[in-house]
Phi, psi and omega in degrees: 000308181297317181294327176295321178294317179298314179298318179297314178298316178297321179295318179296318177297316180297319179294315179300314178299313183297315179297315179297315179299319178293317180295321182273345182069024184213107180293345179255030184303334184279347180285152176293148178302138180228129176252092187255004178253120178290144179294149175278336175198153176236128179245125176256122177259127181232092178047050177097344177267137184248123177247116180260129181241127183237164176309135182101337176287152184306315186271358185299303185300308182296323180290317178299320179293318180296321178293315178299319178297319179297319180290327179293334184251032177305135183252000178176183179216129178253104182296328186272355178270123179233169180250099179288167178300322180293315179297321179294316179297317178297322178300325180278323193251337184249329189242184173259128179218156176239126177244126184248128180249132181247148182288340178213160182300137177278142173258093180270108179280112183225165180271020175212156184285122176225155177288162173270098189280153168250353173212151181222133178250126179243103175292130181259324173231168179082211181288150171067032175298145182066029174236160174225128179257130183263140180209176175235188177299334183280340181144184181267145181271168178289151178093161180215138172287142175261124185259151177290120182303330179292331178281323179288337177297327177297321177296315180300319179298317178294321178294321175301319179297335177277357181087017181265131181282109182247002180254096181239000000 
């Protein structure tokens, strides 16, 4: 009797895990998100001005670490939030945004289905603050990661240290 119950429970757990892994397309969905690929470049857009930060630049390491920390502590996913062409243009030309480019697709293990991005856009001011949009060379995908505001504040602090106005 007891062994039958154990087998049944193990079977239910295995079925639950398998269904979730298939739905999410990620067999490691239960692991915490890990950003283990350093960005090849970080671009800060400040109301139309473009600041490119590369490995070896003073702000590269702290900014790359702050971005990775923000992505590791994602608190949700909004399927209905998208980045329209107008919102993307505004992120580049009207507001402060950070765009991070990676040399290869990131494997973000999450409890929701997300693309393996090679670039991520984080609006710092304007629309979609505390969100992260995932994209590839072809463009940004639908949906947005919801970021912990305490983690994005670290990014804002670093941008302030660069002389960028992030309090609007």
